[in-house]
Structure formats: C-alpha cells, structure tokens
C-alpha positions in Angstrom: 0.0 -0.1 0.0 1.4 3.4 -0.8 -1.3 5.6 0.0 -4.1 6.1 2.9 -6.8 4.4 1.0 -8.2 1.7 3.0 -5.6 2.1 5.9 -8.5 2.7 8.8 -10.0 -0.8 7.9 -6.5 -2.3 7.6 -5.8 -1.1 11.0 -9.1 -2.3 12.4 -8.8 -5.5 11.1 -5.3 -6.0 12.5 -5.9 -4.4 16.1 -9.0 -6.9 16.3 -6.7 -9.9 15.7 -4.5 -8.7 18.3 -6.8 -7.4 21.0 -9.4 -10.1 21.0 -10.8 -9.3 24.5 -11.2 -5.5 23.8 -14.5 -3.8 22.8 -14.6 -2.9 19.3 -15.4 0.8 19.9 -11.9 1.5 21.8 -10.0 -0.1 19.0 -11.7 1.8 16.2 -11.0 4.7 18.3 -7.2 4.0 18.4 -7.4 3.0 14.7 -8.9 6.5 14.1 -6.0 8.2 16.1 -3.4 6.4 14.1 -5.1 7.5 10.6 -5.0 11.0 11.8 -1.4 10.8 12.7 -0.7 9.4 9.5 -2.8 11.7 7.1 -1.5 14.8 8.9 2.0 14.1 8.8 2.6 11.6 6.0 5.3 12.6 3.7 4.5 10.3 1.0 7.7 10.1 -1.0 7.6 10.7 -4.6 11.2 9.4 -5.2 11.3 6.2 -4.0 14.2 4.2 -5.4 13.2 1.1 -7.3 15.5 -0.9 -4.9 16.1 -0.1 -1.2 19.2 -2.0 -1.1 22.1 -3.3 -3.5 25.6 -4.7 -3.7 26.7 -1.3 -2.7 24.7 -1.5 0.8 26.7 -1.9 3.8 26.1 -1.3 7.3 28.2 0.3 10.1 26.9 -0.2 13.8 28.3 2.7 15.9 27.3 4.0 19.6 26.7 7.6 19.2 30.0 8.6 21.3 32.1 5.7 20.0 34.2 8.3 18.1 34.5 11.6 20.1 36.3 14.7 19.5 36.9 18.6 20.3 34.2 21.1 18.8 31.4 19.3 18.0 28.7 16.7 19.6 29.9 12.9 19.6 27.2 12.1 17.0 28.5 15.0 14.8 31.8 13.6 15.3 31.0 10.3 14.1 29.3 11.7 11.1 32.2 13.6 10.2 34.7 10.7 10.7 32.5 8.4 8.4 32.3 10.7 5.8 36.1 11.2 5.8 37.0 7.6 5.8 34.1 5.3 5.2 32.1 7.2 2.4 31.8 4.5 -0.5 32.4 1.8 2.1 29.2 2.0 4.0 25.6 3.1 3.2 23.7 3.0 6.4 24.8 3.9 9.9 23.2 2.2 13.0 23.5 4.6 16.0 22.7 2.5 18.9 20.3 4.0 21.6 21.0 7.6 21.8 18.0 8.5 24.1 18.2 9.7 27.9 18.9 6.5 29.8 19.4 4.9 33.2 21.8 2.1 32.0 22.6 -1.0 29.8 24.7 1.6 27.6 21.4 3.2 26.4 19.2 0.3 26.1 17.2 1.2 29.6 15.2 4.4 27.9 14.1 7.2 30.1 12.4 9.2 27.3 12.0 8.3 23.5 11.2 11.7 22.4 14.7 13.4 23.0 18.3 12.7 22.2 20.6 12.3 25.1 22.4 15.9 25.4 25.7 14.0 25.8 25.5 12.8 22.3 23.8 15.5 20.3 20.3 16.7 18.9 17.9 15.5 16.6 19.4 17.8 14.2 22.7 15.7 14.3 20.9 12.6 13.8 19.0 14.1 11.0 22.3 15.4 9.4 23.4 12.0 9.0 21.1 11.3 6.3 22.5 13.8 4.1 25.3 10.9 3.2 23.9 7.8 4.9 20.7 6.1 6.0 20.4 6.4 9.6 19.1 3.5 11.7 17.7 3.7 15.1 16.5 1.3 17.9 13.0 1.4 18.6 13.2 -0.3 22.1 9.7 -1.6 22.7 10.0 -4.3 25.0 11.0 -2.4 28.0 11.6 0.9 29.5 13.7 2.3 32.6 12.4 2.5 36.1 13.6 6.2 36.0 11.1 7.2 33.2 8.1 9.5 33.9 5.9 6.5 32.8 7.2 4.3 35.6 6.8 7.1 38.2 3.2 7.4 36.7 3.0 3.8 37.4 4.0 3.7 41.1 1.9 6.7 41.7 -1.2 5.0 39.7 -1.8 8.1 37.3 -2.2 7.8 33.9 -1.1 6.8 31.2 1.9 4.9 32.9 -0.2 3.2 35.3 -1.2 0.7 33.0 2.0 0.9 30.7 4.1 -2.0 32.5 3.4 -5.7 32.6 2.3 -7.1 36.0 1.3 -10.6 37.0 -0.7 -12.2 39.7 0.5 -15.4 41.3 -2.2 -17.3 38.9 0.1 -16.3 36.0 2.2 -19.5 35.0 5.8 -18.9 34.2 7.1 -22.4 34.3 7.8 -22.0 30.5 8.8 -18.7 30.0 12.1 -18.5 27.9 14.7 -16.4 29.7 17.7 -14.5 28.5 19.1 -13.4 31.6 20.2 -15.2 35.1 18.2 -12.7 37.4 14.5 -13.4 38.6 12.1 -12.7 36.2 9.7 -10.9 38.4 10.5 -8.1 40.6 8.2 -6.6 43.4 7.5 -3.1 43.6 5.6 -0.8 46.0 3.1 1.3 44.2 0.2 3.6 45.5 -2.1 0.6 44.8 0.0 -1.7 46.9 2.6 -4.3 46.0 3.0 -5.5 42.3 5.2 -7.9 40.6 6.7 -6.3 37.6 8.0 -8.0 34.4 11.9 -7.6 33.9 13.1 -9.8 31.1 16.8 -8.2 30.8 17.4 -6.3 34.4 15.9 -5.0 37.1 16.0 -1.7 35.5 14.3 -2.5 32.4 10.6 -3.3 33.0 8.7 -4.7 30.4 5.8 -3.1 28.8 2.3 -3.9 29.0 1.1 -4.4 25.1 -2.1 -6.2 26.2 -3.0 -2.2 26.6 -3.5 -0.9 23.1 -2.7 2.6 24.1 1.0 1.3 24.8 0.9 0.0 21.1 -0.6 3.4 20.3 2.3 5.5 21.9 5.0 3.5 20.1 3.5 4.2 16.7 3.5 7.6 17.6 7.2 7.2 18.3 7.9 5.4 15.3 6.6 8.1 13.1 8.6 10.7 15.1 11.5 9.2 14.3 10.7 8.9 10.4 9.6 12.8 10.7 13.5 13.0 12.2 15.2 11.2 9.3 15.3 7.7 10.6 15.1 5.2 7.4 15.8 2.1 9.2 13.9 1.2 12.3 15.6 -1.8 14.5 13.0 -3.3 16.6 14.9 -4.5 19.5 14.3 -7.7 21.6 10.9 -7.8 19.8 10.3 -11.5 20.3 9.6 -11.2 23.9 6.9 -8.4 23.5 3.8 -10.5 24.3 3.2 -12.5 27.3 0.6 -15.2 27.8 0.3 -17.5 30.9 1.3 -21.0 30.4 3.8 -20.1 27.2 7.2 -19.4 26.7 6.2 -15.8 26.2 8.3 -15.7 23.3 7.4 -15.2 19.4 3.8 -15.5 20.3 1.3 -14.7 17.4 0.3 -11.5 18.7 3.8 -10.3 18.5 4.0 -11.3 14.7 0.7 -9.3 14.4 2.2 -6.3 16.0 5.0 -6.2 13.6 2.7 -6.6 10.6 0.6 -3.6 11.7 3.8 -1.6 12.3 5.2 -2.5 8.6 1.4 -1.7 7.2 1.5 1.6 8.7 5.2 2.5 7.8 4.6 1.2 4.1 1.8 4.2 4.0 3.8 6.6 6.0 7.1 6.4 4.3 7.5 3.8 2.0 11.0 3.9 1.8 11.4 2.8 5.6 13.0 -0.2 6.3 11.9 -2.6 9.4 14.5 -4.6 11.2 13.9 -7.3 13.6 16.1 -8.0 16.3 15.5 -11.8 17.4 18.6 -13.5 18.9 17.0 -17.0 18.5 17.3 -20.4 17.0 17.6 -20.4 13.3 14.0 -21.4 12.4 12.5 -18.8 14.9 14.4 -16.1 13.5 13.4 -16.8 10.1 9.8 -16.5 10.9 10.1 -12.8 11.2 10.0 -12.4 7.4 6.6 -13.5 8.1 5.3 -13.8 4.3 7.3 -10.9 3.1 5.0 -8.6 5.2 7.0 -8.6 8.6 10.8 -7.5 8.6 12.4 -6.2 5.4 15.7 -7.3 6.9 16.6 -10.2 9.8 19.7 -10.4 11.3 21.6 -13.7 10.3 22.3 -14.6 13.9 23.8 -18.4 13.3 26.2 -16.9 10.9 28.8 -15.3 13.6 29.3 -18.3 15.8 29.3 -20.8 13.2 32.1 -18.6 11.0 34.0 -18.7 14.5 33.9 -22.6 14.7 34.7 -22.8 11.2 37.8 -20.7 11.2 38.7 -21.8 14.8 38.8 -25.4 14.0 39.4 -25.2 10.5 36.4 -27.2 9.5 33.8 -26.1 7.1 31.5 -29.0 7.8 28.7 -27.4 9.9 28.8 -24.0 8.2 28.5 -25.7 4.7 25.5 -27.7 6.2 23.8 -25.0 7.5 24.0 -22.3 4.4 22.9 -25.5 2.3 19.6 -25.4 4.2 19.4 -21.8 4.3 16.3 -20.6 2.2 16.7 -17.5 0.1 15.4 -14.5 1.5 11.7 -13.8 0.2 11.1 -11.1 -2.3 11.7 -7.5 -1.1 13.6 -9.0 2.3 17.2 -9.4 2.9 19.0 -11.1 5.5 21.7 -8.7 7.7 25.0 -10.6 8.0 27.3 -9.7 10.8 30.3 -11.1 12.9 30.3 -8.8 15.8 28.3 -6.5 17.8 27.9 -4.6 20.9 26.5 -7.6 22.6 28.9 -9.9 21.5 28.3 -13.3 20.1 24.7 -14.8 20.7 24.8 -18.6 21.4 20.9 -19.1 21.3 21.2 -19.4 17.7 23.4 -22.7 17.5 20.9 -24.7 19.1 20.1 -27.5 16.7 23.4 -26.7 14.7 26.1 -27.7 17.0 25.8 -30.8 19.4 26.9 -30.4 23.0 30.5 -31.7 22.5 31.0 -29.2 19.7 29.7 -26.4 21.9 32.1 -27.3 24.7 34.9 -27.2 22.2 34.1 -23.8 20.9 33.5 -22.5 24.7 36.8 -23.9 25.7 39.0 -22.4 22.9 37.1 -18.8 23.3 37.8 -18.8 27.1 41.2 -19.6 26.2 41.1 -16.4 23.8 40.1 -14.3 27.0 36.2 -14.6 26.1 33.8 -13.9 29.1 30.1 -15.6 29.2 26.8 -14.3 30.1 24.3 -17.1 31.3 20.6 -17.8 31.0 18.4 -19.9 33.2 16.6 -22.8 31.3 13.0 -24.3 32.3 15.0 -27.4 33.7 16.6 -25.4 36.4 20.2 -25.3 35.1 21.7 -22.6 32.9 23.7 -22.4 29.7 25.4 -20.0 28.0 23.5 -17.1 26.3 26.4 -14.9 24.8 30.4 -15.0 24.7 31.5 -11.6 25.5 34.7 -10.9 23.5 35.7 -8.9 20.4 36.0 -10.9 17.2 39.7 -10.4 16.8 40.4 -11.7 20.3 37.9 -14.6 19.4 39.9 -15.5 16.6 43.4 -14.6 18.0 44.5 -18.1 18.6 44.0 -21.7 17.8 45.5 -25.0 18.3 47.5 -24.8 15.2 48.6 -21.1 15.8 48.7 -20.7 19.5 50.8 -17.6 19.2 48.4 -15.8 17.4 50.8 -15.1 14.3 48.2 -15.5 11.9 45.4 -13.7 13.9 44.9 -10.7 11.2 44.7 -13.0 8.3 42.3 -15.4 10.0 40.3 -12.1 11.2 39.9 -10.7 7.6 39.0 -14.2 6.3 36.1 -14.3 8.6 34.8 -10.9 7.1 35.8 -12.2 3.6 33.3 -14.9 4.1 30.3 -12.9 5.4 30.9 -10.4 2.5 30.3 -13.4 0.2 27.0 -14.1 1.5 23.8 -13.6 0.4 22.4 -10.5 2.2 23.6 -7.1 3.5 26.9 -6.6 5.6 27.4 -5.2 8.7 30.1 -4.1 10.7 30.7 -3.3 14.0 32.7 -0.1 14.2 35.1 -1.8 17.0 35.6 -4.5 14.5 36.3 -2.1 11.4 39.6 -1.7 13.4 40.2 -5.3 15.1 40.0 -3.9 18.7 41.0 -6.4 21.4 39.1 -7.5 24.6 39.1 -4.4 27.0 39.2 -6.4 30.2 39.7 -3.0 32.4 36.4 -1.4 31.3 34.8 -5.0 32.6 36.6 -4.4 35.9 35.6 -0.8 36.0 31.9 -1.2 35.1 31.2 -5.0 36.3 29.4 -5.5 33.0 30.8 -8.1 30.8 29.6 -6.3 27.6 32.0 -3.6 28.1 34.5 -5.9 27.0 33.8 -5.0 23.3 32.4 -1.4 23.9 35.5 0.7 23.6 35.4 4.5 22.8 37.8 6.5 20.7 39.2 9.7 20.3 39.0 10.9 16.7 42.7 12.0 16.8 43.7 8.8 18.5 41.8 6.9 16.0 43.4 8.8 13.0 46.8 8.5 14.3 46.4 4.5 14.3 44.9 4.4 10.9 47.9 6.6 9.5 50.4 4.2 11.0 50.8 1.3 8.4 52.6 -0.9 11.1 49.3 -0.9 13.2 46.7 -3.5 13.4 44.0 -1.0 13.0 45.6 0.2 9.8 46.1 -3.2 8.1 42.6 -4.6 9.1 41.1 -1.3 8.3 42.7 -0.8 4.7 42.0 -4.4 4.0 38.3 -4.2 4.8 38.0 -1.3 2.8 39.7 -3.0 -0.3 37.4 -6.0 0.0 34.2 -3.6 0.4 35.1 -1.4 -2.6 35.6 -4.6 -4.9 32.3 -6.0 -3.5 30.4 -2.7 -4.2 31.1 -3.0 -7.7 29.9 -6.8 -8.2 26.1 -7.5 -9.1 26.6 -11.1 -8.3 27.1 -10.0 -4.8 23.6 -8.3 -4.6 22.1 -9.1 -1.1 19.4 -11.2 -3.4 21.7 -12.7 -6.0 21.4 -16.4 -6.4 23.9 -18.3 -3.9 24.7 -22.0 -4.0 27.1 -24.0 -1.5 30.1 -25.3 -3.1 31.0 -28.8 -1.9 34.9 -28.3 -1.5 35.8 -30.9 1.4 36.5 -29.5 5.0 39.6 -27.4 4.3 37.7 -24.6 2.2 34.5 -22.6 2.5 32.9 -21.7 -0.8 29.9 -20.3 -2.4 28.8 -19.5 -5.9 27.0 -16.3 -6.3 25.2 -15.3 -9.7 23.8 -12.1 -10.7 20.3 -12.1 -11.2 20.5 -11.1 -14.7 22.9 -14.4 -14.8 25.9 -12.6 -16.7 28.3 -12.4 -13.6 29.2 -15.5 -11.5 31.6 -15.4 -8.6 33.2 -18.4 -6.8 34.1 -17.2 -3.5 36.2 -19.3 -1.7 38.2 -19.3 1.6 41.4 -21.6 2.8 40.3 -22.2 6.5 44.0 -23.4 7.3 47.0 -21.8 8.7 49.1 -23.5 5.9 49.0 -23.5 2.0 46.3 -25.6 0.5 45.7 -26.5 -3.4 42.3 -26.0 -4.6 41.2 -28.2 -7.3 39.7 -26.3 -9.9 37.7 -29.2 -11.4 35.6 -29.2 -8.2 34.0 -25.8 -9.5 31.8 -24.9 -12.3 34.6 -22.8 -14.2 33.0 -22.6 -17.9 35.9 -22.9 -20.5 34.4 -20.2 -22.8 34.7 -17.5 -20.1 38.1 -16.0 -18.8 38.3 -16.2 -15.2 40.2 -14.1 -12.7 40.4 -13.6 -9.0 39.1 -10.0 -8.1 41.2 -9.7 -4.8 44.5 -10.4 -6.1 43.8 -9.7 -9.8 45.4 -13.1 -11.0 44.2 -14.7 -14.2 43.6 -18.3 -13.6 44.6 -20.6 -16.4 42.5 -23.1 -17.3 45.3 -25.6 -18.5 45.9 -25.9 -14.6 43.9 -28.0 -12.6 44.8 -26.6 -9.3 45.4 -23.1 -7.5 47.7 -22.7 -4.6 46.0 -20.9 -2.0 47.7 -19.3 1.1 46.8 -19.4 4.8 43.3 -18.1 5.2 43.4 -16.6 1.7 39.9 -15.8 0.1 39.5 -15.7 -3.6 36.6 -14.4 -5.8 36.9 -16.0 -9.1 34.7 -14.3 -11.5 34.0 -14.2 -15.3 33.3 -10.2 -15.3 
C-alpha cells in the first residue's frame, strides 16, 4: 500500500486480531487516532528508489559516542569521521540507542522523544541522512524504572499506570524462555499496593504491557516521529519477547507477529522507503519466522552466522557452516538477511541450538575462553543454565588456535572471517570496533562490572586517525584490507543481497559459495582457505566454464584453465569471476 486508501479498515482488522478481548469501539478509536496522525504528517515520498538495497549496501554499527572529538557533539563527530573515512564503503549507520537512559549503555530508555544531550540533538541525527541511511533502535519491549511512565505507574497515574506488565500468582511462568540469570519478576511498592513487574533483561528494564492498546499506540507515534526526524531504518529491539501469555514461553507469540505486521503496514503507508529490522537472537527457524510472508521484517539478522564462522575458522572445518548454508532458504522477495560477525552484544549462542551438538559447543566455548572470552548465562526451564552470549571482540575470539597458539596469523584469520560474510547472500554489517580489529577491553569490564563492556571501547578521533595513518598498526592493516574488499564487493552485481547463492562442496579445508547475478551475466566463486597452511584448490571441483575468462577479483590474478589446481595461502580468500 502506497497511500492512505483503506488504512483505517486495515488498522481495525489488525487491532481486532491482536486484541480479541477488547471492545470494538475502543479499537476503532485507536485506529482513528493512528489514521489521523498518518494523514496529518505523511510525507508520501515520490522518489522512492526502485530498490531499497544493492551490492553497494553496507551497514556500520556504532554508539553515538564511539568516536569523540573537540568542537562538536559526539554524533556530529561520528558523522564527520565516517564521511572522511568510510564514504563509499558504508551506506547505512546504525546509531545504537541515543536517548536519555539509566543503564545498559542506552537500552534502558527514560525518554523516547529526545536525544541524550551528551551525544547531540535530533538535528545531528538528521544530518547523517545527508550521506547515509540512519538506523535507530525502537526499544519496544521495555523501559527504564527512571522514566516518567514508570513514576506514573508507581503513583497510579495515567498514562503510565497501565503501561507496564504485571502478573498475579495465577500467571504460569514455568515455560518462560529466559535470556538472563536474574529473577524474572520484581516486587515494587505502588500507590495501589505491591505489584510484581516483569523484567526480561534487567531489574532496571521493565517490560511494557502490550495487552494495553494504548501502549501500542504510543509506540506507533514514536516510530512515526522517528521517521519525521530522518530515520530510514527501524530496528525493533528484542521484539520477540513483546507479548506475554500464561503457560507459554512468552516468546514469538502470534500477537507479536501481528504487531510487527501492523507496524509494517503503517510505515509502508507513511514513508514507503522505511526499512523494518527485527532483532531476534533466537534459534534459526524462530528467527526466520520474522520474515512472515514478506509482510513483517524487511531485514532479519543472520544470527547463526557469527558463531558458525567462529567455529569454522577456529577449527579449520567447514562441515557445519557448509551444512547450515545449504539449508538456508533464499530471502523472500523484497527482504534480505543482515549478515554480521560482531556487535555491541557479543556473540549470541542461542542460534547454534540444533546446529552444534553438546561436544561441539563445549569445544567452541573452551577455545573462546582460552582466547579471553567472558560468558553471559541464561536460566533454562530445567532449572540449570546455559551460555547465552560469548562476550569478546571478534579479533580476540579468533586470535589463537590450536595450530597457531601464538596468534601469528591472527590478522589473516580475522580478515578471512569478513571475506566469508561479504560473500554471503544479504547485506553486510560491521561493528565499528571490528572495523579496526580491537582486542578485549578487560579494564572496562573490571571498572564497570559489565561483561559486555569488553567490546564497547570508545575512541578519540585524533587517536583513531593516528592509528589508521600508521601502516604498522593492526588498526591500519585491518581497516585498509576491509576497505579494499568492500570497494571490490560494491562493484559486483553477483554480490547483490538477493543474487543467487549455492554452497560449494570443497571438503573440510575450504568454504565456498557460488553467487550469480540476477541477470545471470556474472558468476563469482567465493572460496576461503580455512587453514594456517597452504592448500591446493582443485579447480575441477568448481564450475568454471571454459568459454569464459576467469580471474580473482582480490589478487587480480588470471586463472589458467590449463591448470587443475590453484595454490591458496593460509586463510586466503579468492573471488573468482568471469567479469
């Protein structure tokens, strides 16, 4: 839908599907408020691009103050730094929560309408859209105990009085899926007596009550305000936990999916080039469900990819990554995977459920621990606990292996990890700290007591530039190599996020993909040597048509079809193409 026609009827239909026990008149009133808001402020873009993404698309993930400098707000400094150093490399910037917050490095939001003054203003956010597509977090699941809404909840005043999820002793939580170790329910004293509030992620982050349609209405207003301030990509944080129902896992419920579809319906009308991203750190099949029928998320994070790439490179064995990639469905029309390796959250380990067996998991965790990783845990329904996240930088996670115990090949191994994900169907996303190959910041963990701070370093613009200008530094070597790969990638139609992908069968020593452009004119065979030693790639194992001239895009070497093998150095990647 590209205009307002029929919007009210659609809204009423979705609201009735979600709120089956609420009077139709109340739902109609909510629908009318949304309709008026859309009609009043809808920008109805006339210059919508034919495609919302291409082989040139690449996402940078950064905190608003990841880069700081004198004379401007941190978000302005970030904008300046990316313009000077990353123009043509990235197309989108995901600015992690930039709102006033009481904790969790921004994810415990006190006020969704304003920008943290320590970071900048809405004007600074909007300025990013002059050069990049800005992406922002819509943290729908929970809000801060220090918010005005929660103060209203404690005082039994509207609207906050009914904005947070509370339960009685009759509510069955035995099957609830937990991402953390703390007690799920927290008792608080309110004007109406003691209530049990639901806290999925921390005691400071209280879950909203989406069974109240006014909460949904409030967030729809927030989303439209975001769009008005230039936000093109909306990341629905922890959205899978949104709806709670007694006796269920309170995760991925149908009402949650219906809410996402409603949001998608509204944003498609309000600003057609808006992109919806769901953040669901879950097992693979559950994660895939957030595509819906092409009517939920435009992008979903490819959550299994980071831990599987780690396993593949740490143990020089492509078996599991190859098996998983063969089973992955192509993204639906007008959707895409968002491929990443590292983020501010570390490496989620729920996505490997069903992909790695217990022995393989233990093997991976032991190696990561030897490389300095910390771990965050979650409670299981069986009363025990399991690893939820590995808290480490990507570089530290890959720094040493059994065959490279001193880490002499660590930079090559690190680069190969990104070369692999740059080859995959989907849009690549790079966390800013990984762009420079940062190592674990254990001092930050010790000072804060927060394990996730191990991968949340902040940089001065001056220091960062000095490291990037010094050819001897790890930061220079990694940044410039990634820069080269991204520049090459952006010119290849076979690397379009929705171009055809097939997994190659090259044995355990190599991982390879065949990508073909949608018009079938370009093929790329993307192959990585997973070993710390030279390996010979048998060219007869890949479908190099002998009427074409083949060359490696990365090294520039032409391949001789008279030779049956190609010698690949440790952790080398080749992108063999006919164009």
